[in-house]
N, C-alpha and C positions, 0 to 999 in steps of 0.2 A: 808829764811833769813827774819828776822823781820825788821820793819821800823827803829829801833834804830841802827842796824848795817849799814843800808844804809845811815842814817844821819851821823854817825861817819865817814864812808868812804868818804862821800861828803865833810865834814868839813876838813878831813885830806888832801884831794886833793886841796881844796881851800887854806889851810894853806901852803902847799908845793908850790903852784904857787905864792902866795904872797911873800914868802921868796925868791923864785927864781927871782922874778921880782924886788926885792929890796924895795917893799912897806912895808914890815913887817920885822923887824929885829929879829934875833934869841933870843935876850934877852927879847923882848916883849913876845915871846911864853913862855919862861921860867917863867916870872912873872905871866902870865895868868894861866899857869899850877899850879904854887904854890898857887895862889889864889883859884883855883878849889879844890886843895887838902885841903887847910885850910877850905873852906866852907863845904867840905864833913866831916871834922873832927868835926866841931861844929854843924852839923846837919841841915844846911840851904839848902842842895841840894834837899830835897824832894819837897818843893814848886816850885823850879826852874824846876825840872824834870816834875812835874805835869803840870805846865804852858806850858812847851815845848811840852809835849804830846798833850795837849789841842789845841795848835796852829797848830801842825802838823796834827792832825786829822781834824781840820777845813779846812786846805788847801787840804787835800786828800779826805775829805768827807767820812771817814770811822769811824766806831764806835767800 
């Protein structure tokens, strides 16, 4: 399992716990998901993915 799958699973668990606790509403998740889909369609996700990978590698000290 690569680091991306672990990160996605972690974010899914955090999202679930936030919704369950009432800190995050379901419509917030829908809006953020739509923003993510929109950013993917216009091609702005590559810099975000590269920045996220760079930060994650910095925290885990892997290359």
